N, C-alpha and C positions, 0 to 999 in steps of 0.2 A: 467260137475262137479257142485254139487249141495251145496257146502260149502259156509256158510255166509262169507261175507268179514270180514277180520281180522282189524276192524276199532276201535282200542283201544283209548279212550279218551285222552291219552298221547300224541297221534300224531296229534288229531284234535282240541284240545284246548290248547293254550299255553298261557304264560304270556307274557306281553308286554315288549319288549326288547328295552331299550332306547338308543339314539345314544351316543357313546363313554362310556357307562358305563359298568363297570364289572359284575354286578348281573343281575338276570332275571327281577326284578320289578321295579328296583330304578332308579330315576333320579339321576344324579349325585349330591352329597352332596352340599347344599347351605347353609352354616351357616349364620343365620341372614340375611334375604333377602335384597338384595341392591336395591336401587331406584336411578333414575337418579339425578345427581346434581342438586339442585334447585336454587332458588333465590340467588343472590349474585355473580353468576359466569357470566362473560361477553364474554369470549373468547380472543384469542391472538390479533385479529384485533384491538380491543380496546387499546391494548398496543402500537401498532404500530406508531402512530402518534407522541408520546412523547419519545419513546424508539426505534427509528428506527434502529439504528445500533445493539443494543442488539436483536431485534426483528429478523433481518435478520441473524446475526451470530447464534442465537440460532436454528434457523430453518435450519442450516447445520449441527447441531450436530445429533448423533444418536438418542437422545430422541426426538428432533423436527421432526425427519423423521421416527418415529417408526411404523406408519401405513400410507400408501399411496395407490393411485390407480396405477395399472400396466401402465407404459409409455413405449411402445417398442421403442421409441427414445431414452430414458436414460437408460433402463433397463440393468444391468450387466449380466444377465443370458446368457447362451450360449445353443443353442439348436442343434448345430451340433454333439456334442459328448455326449454319456452317459444320453441322455434324455429319455431312455427307462430303467426301473429298473425293476428287477424281484425279487419277494419275494418268495423264495422256500418253505418257512414254509406254507404259504397259498395259493401257486400256483396261484398267481396274478402278472400280469405285470402292470406296471404303466408308462405312458408316459406324458411329459409335452410338450405343443407346443403353437404356437401362431397363432390365426386366425383373420384376421383384425387387430384391436388394442387390443385384449383380449387375455389373457393367459388362457389356458384351461388345465385340467388334465384329463386323460383317464385311466380307469382301464379295463383290459381284461384278458382273459384266451385263451389258445391255445388247440385245439386237438392235438393228436400225429402227425397228418398229417402237423401241423404248421398253419392251418386255425383257424381263430378267432372262438371260440366257445361262448364267451359271452362279452359283453362289455357295459361300460357306461361312460359317461363323463359329466364334468360340467365346467363353467367358473369360474374364480377367481374373486371376487368382490373387494378385498383387498389385499394388500401385508403387512404382519406383519414383522417388522424387518427392520433395517436401511440399511442392506447390508455390514455392517462392519464385521460381522461374518456370519449371515444367512439371507435369505429371506424365509419366509413361506406364506402360502396363505390361505385365508378365503372365503368360498362360502356362498351365501345368498340365503334362500329360504323363501320368504314372511317374511323376518325379522329374521328368524331362522338361526343363524350364526354358522358354524361349521369350522374346520380345514380340510385341503386336504391332502392327502397322501405324496405328495412329498415336500422336502424342497431344495432349492439352498444353498449349503455350498460353501461360498466365498473363504475361504483359499484354499480348495482342488480343486475348480473350478469343482464341480461336483453335480449332482442331486442324491439324495438317500432319503430313507424313512425318514419321518418327526421324530423328537425326540420321543422315547418311542414306535414306531409303529413295532420295531422289536420284542419287548416284547409282545405286542398285537396290532394286526392290527385294528385299528379304522377305516379304509378305509375312507369314506366320512362323517363319524358320530360322530367325536369328538366334543362334544359342546365347544363353547367358552363362559364360564361362567362369572359372573360378576368380580370376583376375577382376572382372567386372563385379561380382558378387562380393568379393573380399572388400573393395573399397566403397560399395554403395550400401553395405549392410554388415550386421553383426555376424558372428561365427554361423556357418551354415554346414550342413552335412553333405559337402561334396564328395562324389564318387571319383574315385581317382581315374583318370584317363578318359573320362566320357567328355563329350562336349559341353554338357551343362546338365548333368543329372544330380539331384539333390535328394537325400534322404528326409531332410527338413530344411525349413527356411526361416531365418530369424525375421524379426520386424524391428528394423532400425539399427543405426551404429550404436555399439554398446560403450558403455564407460571403460571396458578393458582394452578398447581399441587404442585408447591414449595412456591409460594407467597400467596396462599389463595385466596378466592373470591375477585374480583377486583371491583366490582360495586360501593361500598362507596368510594374508592379511586378514580376512574374515575370521578364520580359525583362531588367529592370535587374540584378536578383539574379543571373540566370544568367550575366550578363556581369561579375560582380563589382562591380557599382556598387550604389549606394543610399546612405541617410542614414548619417550618423555616429551612434554609439551615443548614445542620448538625444535624438536630434533626430527630428522628424516626417519621415516618408518622403513626399514630395510625390507619389509614384506610386500610393499606395493611401489610403484612409480609415480612420484609427483612430478610432472614435467617442469613444473616452476623451479625446482631444485636441480635441474640438469644443467650440464653446460651447454652454452649457446647452440654448438652444432648438433648436439643430441636433442635438444628442444625442437629444433628445426626439422630433425628427422622424423619425429613424431607427426608433423603436420605433412611433411614431404612425402609420406608413404602414400597419400592419396591426392596431394595437390602438387605434385611435380610431373605434369604431363609430358609424356614421351614414349619412346620405344624402350621397353624394359627387358633386361636380360638378368635373369636370376644368377646368383653365385652357384657354383657346384654344390649339390646336397641340400639347397634351399628349396623350399616351397613358397608360394605366394603368401601363405598363412603364417610363416614362421618368423616374420619380423616381430620383434617384441620391443616396445617402448624402453627407452634406457641404451639401445644399441645404435651403432650408426647405420644410417640406411645404406650407405655405400658399401657396408661390409655384407649387405644382404642382396643388393642388386645394382646393376650398373643402368644408368638411363642415358639414352641418346636422343637428340632433337635434330632436325634440319638446321644447318648452319644459318640459313635465312631467319629462322625463327629468333635468334639471338640479336639480329641486327634490325629487324623490321619494327619501326617505331609505332606501327599503327594496327599490327595483326597479332592477336592472342587468342588463346584457347580458354575455355570456360573453367578448366582446372590447372591453369598455368601459373597460379598465384605465386608460388615459390620462385620460379624461374624469373618472372617479371620482377618481384620485388627486390631480387638480387642485383638487377640493373640499376637501382636507385641509389643515388648519393646519400639518401637517409640511411639506407641499410649499410652502405659502405663504411660509413663515418660514424658509425654508432653501434652499439651493442643490441639493437632492436631484434625482436623476434615476432612472430605472427601474433603472440599474445600481448605484445605491447598494445595493439590496437584492439585486438578481438578477444572478447570473453568467451570461451568455447562453451561455458554453462549457460549463457544468457543469449536469447533471441535478440538479434540486431534491432528489431523493432521496439523492444523494451529497454534500449540503452539511453535514449533521450537524444534530443536533437543537438546538444553541444558535446556529446560524448567524444566524437573524433576530433573536434576543435580542441577539446581540453587535452587530449593525447598529443596533437601537434604542439601546442603550447607549452606542454611539458619539457619539449626539447628545444623549441624555437623561442627561447628568451632573448631578446636583444641586448648587446651591449650599449653602453651609453652613445647616443647619437646614431644608432644603427636603426635602419628602417626594416621592420620585420615582414612587411607586406607592401607590393609595389602598387596595390589597387590605388587609384586616385584619391578616394575619400579616406584611406587608411593612413592617418597622420600619427596615430599612437598605438601602443599594444592593444589598449582596450577597443579601439576602432577596427584594428585588424582582425581581432578575433570575433567580430560580429558578423564577417563574411563566413563562406562554407569553404573550408580548406581542401575537402575532398572534391567538390565541384571544380575548384580551379586547378588543382595538381594531380588528379587521377582521372584518367579517361573514361567516360561512360559510353561505350561504343557496342557494336554488334561484335560477336565472337566468331572467330573462324571455324568453329566445328559445330555449333549449335544454331539452328535457324530461329528467327523471330525472338531473339532474347538480346537485351541490353543489359550488359554486365560491366563490373568496375575492373579496368585494367590495374594491376597492382604495382606498375611501373611508375613511381612517384617522380615527377618532373616539374621544372619551374614552368615551362611553357608546353602545351599539349598539341599534337597534330589535331587536324579536323577530325572530328568523330565519324564513323561510317554507320549508316543504317544498316540494321541487321539483313535486309533482304538484298544489300547492294554488295555483299562480300561473296566473292568466289569461293567455294569450298572445295570443290574437286581438284585433285592433284593431277593436273593434265599436262604438266611440264614434259617436252620431249627430250629434255636433258636429265640425267639422274642427279639427285640432291647429295650433297655431302652431309653426312651425320657427325655431329659432335657430342662427345661424352660430357655431360653435365653434373655427374656425381664423379667425387674424387676416385682415382684409380687405388682401391684398398687392397690390391693383390699383395701377396707377401713380396717385399722389396721392389714393388711395383713391376711385378711379372709382365713382361712384354708379350710373352708367348699367349698367357691367358688373356691378356687385354687384346689380342688379335682374334682369339675364339669368340670373346664377348662381341667384338665389333662384327665379326662374320655373322654371328646369330642376329644381331641387331639388323644388319642390311637385308638378311634373308626374310626377316619378320615384317620389314618395312616394304620390301618388294612383294611379298605375298598379301599383306594386308592393306596397303596404301597406294602403292606406286609400282604397279607391275610392268617394269620396264626391263627388258632382257640385258641391258647395259650393265646392270648390277651383278649379273651372275659371275662373270669372271673375277671380280673382286672378291667375292663371296668364297669362291674356289680357292683362290690364291691364299687369302688371309686364314682360311680354316686349315689348309695344308700346310702352311707355315707355322701356325700356332701347335698343331698336333705333331709336326716333324720335330719341333723344339721340345717336346715332352710335357706340353700342357695338355689337360684332359677336361672335356666338358660334354656332356652327352647331347645336349642341345646343338652344339657345333657339329658333331658327328652327323645328326639328323640334317642340319642345314647344309653341309657339304654333300651328304648323298641326294638330297632333294634338288640342290642346285645343279648338280651333274645330270639328274634325270630331266630337269627343265631344259638343259643343254643337249638333250637326246643323247647323252653318254651312258647308257642303261647299265652296260657291263661294269663300268666304273662306280657307278652308283650302287650297284648290287654288292660290290666288293666292299665299299664303305660301310653298308648297312649290316653286312655279314659280320664284319668286326664289332660294329656297335651292339648288335645282338649278342655277340659272344660276350662282350663286357658288361651288358646290361639284359641279362635273359628274362628278368621279370618286369621289363618296361613294355608295356602293352602298345605304346605309341611307336616305338622302334620296332616293334614285331609288326604292326600294322603296315608300317611303310615297306618294310622287307617284302611282306607278302603281296602288296599292292603293286610293287615295282616289278615283281617276278610276273604278276598278271599282265602288267603293260607290255612285259618283254615276250608274251606269249607262253609263259612257263607255268601253266596252270598246276601240275603236279607239285613243283617246288613252292608255290605259294601256299599250299594246303597247311603245311607244318607250322610256319609262323603265324598264320592267322588262327589256326586252332588254339595255339599257346596264348595268343592275345585274348582270345574270348575266355580261356580258362582263368588267366589273370584277373579279368574285369568282365564278368558276364553281362553288365549293363552298358557296355560299350558297343551301342547298336550298329555303328558304322562298321565295326571289325566283323560283326555277325553277317552283315549285309555283304561285305566283301568276301568273307569265307563262302557264303552262298554262291557268288560268282565263280570263285575258284572250284567248287565241287561241280557246278554246272559245266565249266569249260572243261573240267576233267571228265565228263561223262558220269559222275556219280549223282544222279538225278535225285534220289531219295533224301541223300544227305543235304543236297542243295536246298530242296523243298522244307526240310526240317530247320535249316539255318534261316532261311527267309521268313519262315512262319515265326519263329521265336523272335527274331528282331522286330517284326511287324507287330507281333502281339504286344511287346513291350512298348512301343512307340509307332501307333498306327497313324499318326497325324503329320509326320514330318519328312516321310522318305516316299515321294511318288515314284522315283526310279526303282525302288525295291519292290513296290507293288507291280511294276512294269515288268521286271525280271521274272517274278513269281508268275505272272500271267503268261510269259513266253514259255516258262518251264511247262505249264499246263498245255499250251498251245502245241508244244513238241510233242507231248504224250497224249494229245487229242482229247483232253479233258476240256471241251470246249465250254461248258457252262461256268466252270471254275475259272478259265481263262478270261472270259468276258467279265466276270465279276471283279477280276483282280485289275483289269484294264479301267474298268469304271471306277474302282477306287483310286487308281493312279491319276486319272483325268479330273476326279473330283477335288484333288489336292493340287494339281497343276493342269489346267485345261490347254495349256501350250506345250506340254511336254511331247516333243516330235516323235520320239520312240513309242511311246504309248499310242499316239494316235495312228502311226503306221501299223503298229501290230494289231490294234483293235481293227482297223481296215482289213488287214491281211486274213484276220479271223472270219471276217465277213465274206471275204472272197472264197476262203476254204468252205464256208456255208453255203456258197452261191447266192448270197445276199448281195448283189452287185451294186445296187442302189445306196445300201447302206455303207458298203466299202468305199464307194466314191465320195460319201458325205465325209467320212473319216480323211480320206486323203486331201480333199479339198480344204478341210480345217488345217491340216499339216502345212500345206503349200500357203495358206494364208499367214501362218507364222514365218515359213522360210520358203520362198518361191524357187529356191534353188536345191531343196532336199530331194536328193536322187531316188530313195526308195518309194516316196510318195509319188513322184512323177511317174516311175515305171509301173507301179501298181495301178496308178489312176488311168493310164493308158490301156492297161489290161481290162479294168473295170468298165471303162467307156466302151470298149471292144464289145464286151459281153452284153452291154445294155443296147448294141447297135448304134451307139452315138460315134461313128467313125470319124468325123471330121473333128470333134473335139478330142478324140484319142490321138489322132494324127498330130494335132497341135501340141499335146502333152509329150508325144514321142520325139517330135521335133525339137522342144526344149530339152528333152533328156539327152539326145544325140549331141546337142550343142556343148552339154556339160561333161558326157562321156563319150567322145566320138569313137573310142576303141573297144567300147563294152559289146561284145557280141550278141548279148540279151537284148540290149537296147535296139540294136540293128534288126533283130529278129522281130521284136515287137513292131517296129516301125513297118517292115515290109509285109507283114500279115494284115496290118491295119490298112495299108496302102491297097493291098489285094482286095480286102473286103469292101473298102470304099468304092471301088471299081464294079462292085458286084460279081466277082469272079469266085 
């Protein structure tokens, strides 16, 4: 059979697929890049000498144990039951097990016979979660930190997919960005502009998260200086001495769940206790979240508490009920009742509790105030967890079982986002407010509810705010990317050109400028911004891979190879598409052994990567291994029966093998999908001729 191979560019050159990201090109949104906490922070050990009791007590709390190393001697996980979890949507099995003193997670797939068809495994570098509710696991590849697929759910004593993995299986590729690490852990050495690269990772939320930088305080005390007894120490923050709104800001930095937009010039780690959170960031939530009496998130304490009459009609703060230095389990059964009683002292003749047997204050306080007035229910964001809703109410709605809650945002209509932090812009700057709202909507669109109906609103608000003189680099990115999502590439590139001129050292802006030039077919124009992005942050793997694509499409093969190899040497475990691109580069230059090895690496990371399956099959066609080629194309079509390059090349492979009837069926399917494709028509006619013995 003399038909040319059906090697469509759509199968041979692909866009970089970044770990844990929903889109084809993008690294996960990084609003205002964070840097590691700098001078002034000394760490918890510096607190221990003078505050020994508090130090040891705090490190028994959930916050103090938020990130740890796995220790098989004390680990609460069980491996004798349910340690293998099957995900039928993606046909992957996951298994947690211990080898030596290390926890591993394994992903595998089975043949119909039950034999293992594919597998990969990685060790867990850290445990994230105190174990009060969940324990999830982080892997580390040369400092690139990602979440692992399985979580241990303490209440149910079971292994299951990590939160949100049922909606989208991130596998081993979900990056731990600066926002995630900052709330779940102490100061860690985050590398700017990366999806989740760290020079070091702390172990647990530190004292300074609530008390601010401690260096000046420690230095003064070691010198015998400091505040007089009973006076505030100006060198350290004591949240108990702050005004109510500033006390609440300390807790809200991590316990106010929503879509966050950092103020211009702020990074996620620049909030300092004693400041107003609203001066650091704006937080938005769907309007329904304020009204729904039954739905709440696991970190929505501040938002729900603010709904309570107790909160509205008193000066209570989070620490009215919670001692952050002591584990809840050590507070005693009557702790919360006593807190309630401190406010709810009845006047003469008033009934403090409506329970039938509660005829006096003493009898009333024998009940459990929390059980009656704070809902214990499943959460809207974490499966298999029963949690306390902090909306204090006289009467509670019926509780929901964790497994009965729908967590996917599947509404066909857009949500309305509401700002839940005060607008602290100078003079209530409406223009800056428009920009913050545009960023919030784009973030919500990208990360939670990918509905095109949001895009016109994002564009209109960003243009209005910028047109009125406000400035926000994340808003310029949101505007450019929203325009690109609407296929207005020329307008998007104009926006990003101006953003790059204003922020010439911002690697994310430069990345997107280059990525959109590539999308527009302008490889030469893409090179310069991507080279600059890599120069600004060499650990920005996605930018290196995108630069490799730009070089490759510009015909600069040697430079493309160098860019790919540098990126994949830095992070060999999370970029299957990068390995595929490198393999195609080798295929183009007839370096077949190297191409085969690269495609194998790609498919070892993602056995369903269509482009790698098609390219591996094409390589076998070139080498005249037609049976091997057919096997790869059949695998691709098992993933997507409409994948045109695989159908065309499978028809060719079947023809070379003399399997003309099967080849004709593949060619007929191809023609139904691409009736105007001359190559498809030629393949069909040639197979028809051969099937007739002509």
